C-alpha positions, -999 to 999 in steps of 0.1 A, spaced: 145 -139 372 122 -124 346 100 -108 373 130 -92 389 142 -78 355 107 -65 348 105 -48 382 139 -32 377 129 -19 343 96 -6 357 114 12 385 141 27 361 113 39 338 95 55 367 126 72 380 135 85 346 101 99 341 101 117 374 136 131 368 126 145 334 94 160 347 111 176 377 138 191 354 112 210 333 104 245 342 69 257 341 59 289 324 33 309 341 6 324 318 17 359 311 -3 388 299 11 407 269 19 436 292 38 414 317 56 397 288 67 431 276 78 442 310 98 410 316 115 415 282 123 452 290 138 443 324 158 414 308 172 437 281 180 466 304 194 447 334 211 418 317 224 441 290 244 462 315 270 435 320 270 415 287 253 414 253 217 406 256 214 370 243 185 358 222 167 337 247 164 308 222 201 307 217 205 288 249 189 255 260 163 251 288 190 232 307 215 261 303 189 287 314 180 265 344 217 267 355 223 304 350 190 323 354 185 323 391 221 331 400 221 359 375 187 373 388 197 371 425 235 376 426 245 395 395 215 417 384 202 419 420 166 421 409 138 423 434 115 393 436 88 407 414 112 417 386 130 384 388 98 365 384 89 386 353 123 380 337 121 343 345 86 340 331 96 359 300 125 335 294 104 304 299 76 317 277 101 326 250 114 291 251 78 277 250 83 258 282 50 247 297 43 227 327 29 228 363 
């Protein structure tokens, strides 16, 4: 019985750790110039439809939910500009990873 409980706890811990790690976004290393370009695109494109939010006013989870749909469907950014905006947001939030 104790061995089964131990195995279940071990598996739950492993699953939790994998879930937390996969939910994190990685922030690519940005040069100062790319950071500035990402910020400018963010301010100009996102600011067309709504006030430009301070990036830190929203959680990583919230940005994970809204960033890609906004980049692709609303702002209709090309892939390069979208990546710069995404990298800018993750770097502003201090998200590191991969």
